[in-house]
VOPA-131633 format. One record per residue: residue in one letter; y negated, z, x negated of N, C-alpha, C in turn. Coordinates in steps of 0.02 Angstrom, whole numbers, plus 50000, padded with zeros to 5 digits. Each point is the difference from the previous one (the first is absolute). Last residue first. Example, Ala and Ser with C-alpha at 12.3 -4.5 7.8 and 13.67 -1.06 7.14 Angstrom:
2
s501125035449358499415000349958499455003750039
a502864999649985499415000050045499405000049955
***
This chain:
171
a524674885247603499534995550036499974993349966
h501205020449933500384995450041499574994950039
h499515019649850500184993849962500364994950044
s499315022150078499404997349971500174993249962
a501425016750123499884993650030499404996549967
d501815021549962499454996149963499954992750029
t501585016850087499485004649972499454995849968
a502034990550095499575002950055499465003849972
l501704990249862499564994650029499555003050053
p501685013349892499464998449955499504994750026
d501465019350128500004992849996499434998049953
r501305023949981499494996650035500054992649992
g501315018549890500234997450064499484996950045
e499935008349763499855005050050500164997550070
e500364985949815500335006549982499885005350051
l498864979450025500744999350011500345006349986
d497734999449951500074999750072500744999750017
s499434998349772499885006950026500135000150073
g500014978849904500605003949978499975007250024
a498134986150038500574997950040500645004149984
k498105003149867499875002750064500584998350051
a500014990549782500095007449997499945003350067
v499454977349987500745000949993500155007449996
r497744994050003500324998950068500785000849998
a498775001849796499815005750046500324999250067
t500274982449846500345005449978499865006350045
l498784980450036500694999050022500425006449982
d497804998649915499985001050076500684999950025
t499814994649777499875007150008499985001350075
l500284977749939500605003949989499875007650011
a498124985950013500514998350056500635004549991
q498495000649827499705003350058500464999150060
d500554988349802500095007049994499755004450059
i499564976649994500745001450010500135007249996
v497834993549948500124999050072500735001450015
d499395000649775499685005650040500174999350074
e500674982649858500415006049991499725005950037
l498714980649996500574998850042500515006049993
r498104999949859499795000650071500604999250048
r500394996649770499865007350013499815001350072
r500274977649927500655003450005499905007650014
e498104986849969500314998050061500665003750009
a498965002149791499555003450052500314998850071
l501034989349811500085007350005499615003350053
d501044975149988499325002949997500085007650008
e501774984450031499925002549935499355003349986
t501534997450237499474997549959500055003249930
f501755001250168499514996850038499434997349954
r501935013349928500204993050016499434996350031
t499655022549953500164996849940500164992850010
a499725014150185499364998849969500104996249937
i501975006750122499614994850033499354998549961
g501785017849959499934993749957499554994350029
a500495021150119499715001749932499884994149958
l501205000050213499304999250001499625001049937
a502385004150023499854992950009499274998449999
t500725022949987500174995849940499804992950005
r499755013450193499525001849948500144996249937
t501564998150168499444996650016499415001049952
e502045011849980500114992849979499344995850017
g500015022950066499984999449926500094993149975
f500185004050232499315000849978499944999449922
i502175000450098499634993750014499275000549980
f501285019449968500254994749963499634993550011
d499515018250138499755001149932500234994549952
i500855000050218499284998350002499725000849929
a502215006850031499944992750003499274997650000
a500465023650006500194997049935499934992549999
i499695011050204499435001549950500124996849933
a501764999350164499424995850014499405000649954
d501835014349970500154993549982499474995150019
p499785022350069499934999449925500164993049976
t500285004150238499325000049978499954999649921
e502114989150124499785006949988499314999649970
v500874980850164500015001949928499735007049995
l501134980950189499665006449990500055002049928
m501044980850076499434999350043499555006649994
a502234993649899499404999249960499364998650043
e502295006150066499834993050009499334998349963
q500815022550010500554996049977499834992449996
q498465014950104500055001149925500514995949966
d499884999950236499444996549972499965000849924
n501695011450117500124993350001499394995849971
a499805023450022500524998549951500124992249996
l498545007950164499695000749932500524998249947
k500734999950223499584994549990499665000449931
l501405018150068500364993849985499574994049988
k498965020050065500275000849932500424993449981
r499135001450222499474999349950500255000349930
a501505004150173499834993049996499444998749949
r500575022550045500574996749969499844992349990
e498505012850127499975001849926500544996449961
a500084997850233499384996449972499955001249924
e501705011450119500154993149993499434996049971
f499655023050050500474999349944500174992349986
m498685005450182499615001049940500484999449941
e500934998850210499614993849989499605000749936
r501265018650068500444994449981499584993849984
s498875018350084500235001549937500464994549969
t499314997950225499434999249952500205001449930
s501595004650164499924992249994499404998849955
a500465021950046500544997449957499914993249994
g498515010550140499895002349930500544996949955
a500264996150229499424996349976499845001649926
i501645012550109500254993249989499414995749972
a499505021450059500475000249941500234993249984
l498705003350194499555000849941500474999649936
g501074999850203499664993649993499575000549937
a501075019550067500524994849976499654993549989
d498695017150095500155001849932500534995049967
t499484998050229499404998149958500145001449929
e501625006050155499994992949993499394997849959
s500245023250042500554997749958499994992249993
k498465010250149499875001549926500534997749954
e500344997550232499484995449977499835001249925
k501575014650101500264993149994499474995549975
w499365021650048500455000049943500244992849987
a498815003850199499535000349941500404999849936
r501255001650202499644993349994499554999949937
v501025020250046500514995349979499654993149991
a498655016750089500165002049925500514994649975
e499465000250231499414997649961500135000849922
c501665008450151499954992250005499424997549960
l500265023950012500584996749967499924992449998
v498055018049992500334996750055500534995349966
f499075023449888499924992349999500454997650056
r498775024749898500504996950041499854992549999
k499295025449878500054992849990500544997250045
s498365022550006500634997350019500014992549989
r498155015749979500384998949939500664996750010
g498304996450192499915005049949500374998149938
k500944986850187499415004150009499935005049944
g501204973950000500125007350015499345003450006
v500544976449950499785001950067500095007450017
n499804980949780500175006950018499735001650070
a500694975949876499475003850034500275006750025
f500624981349788500225004150056499445003750028
v499404985849832500564996550025500295003650059
s498125006849852499884997750067500564995150026
e499785014049792499824992649994499914996750069
t500705022849993499344999549965499774992949989
e502125003350090499515002150048499294999649967
l501794995749864499894994550044499575001950056
q500625017149854499604994849962499834994150047
q501455016450086499325002449996499544995249960
v502304995050009499704999450067499295002649998
r501215003249807499814992750011499704999050067
r500855021449959499394999349960499724992450005
e502115005950093499435002650041499344999449962
t501934982949933499885007049997499415001850048
i501714979750052499495001449953499865007550001
g501414986150152500325000549933499455000849948
l499804999550250499814994049959500314999549932
l500385019250149500174993850039499874993549957
a499355021049913500714999549998500274993950040
g497665004649998500264998349934500734998849995
l499035008250199499824992549989500274998049931
e500205022850052500454996050040499874992649994
a498595015149889500675000549971500484995750036
s497765001850078500084996549937500654999949968
s500025003150262499605003049946500054995749940
l500084990050252500445003149948499535003549948
q500064989650278499655001749940500465003949955
m500084981150214500325005449965499625001349940
q499714982350171499465003949977500245006649966
p501434983550101499644996649944499445004249976
d502415007150108499305001150011499584996549946
f502634997250120499575000049939499275000850022
a502035010550143499644993849990499595000749936
s502395013450036499265000350014499694992849988
m502565008850074499634996449948499295000150020
***
């Protein structure tokens, strides 16, 4: 029985057969600097112990990356699932409203407000000049509000925060 030589050298084909991979894969791993070629000239030779150690390290690293990737993928899947469940729950509990429904509600409330304000001048005074002046002030306020409501609706439809885009009326 011969003694084991830790410096034994194998060809690409021999190393591939020992590791259960193709000779082409051995050459790829050499190109990736996993295996070190110790052969002279065109002769590809690999030190058995070094190649086995490098193959083991690469396999462990690849397995760790695969597990991390699977874990990350699983975490991403679970996070997306939780997000969808939260949205469904928020909508079911009326904490979340679809954008068209929100815009319709704003339009309805604004229409009711406009109707309520339209009668103020008549109830406030019988003096036609004062009534016209008050109606003009109310109309101007409603015109400004109409523009702001339209802008808010547009922002909502485009997924923007309507409060973040117009700070001019918050002071």
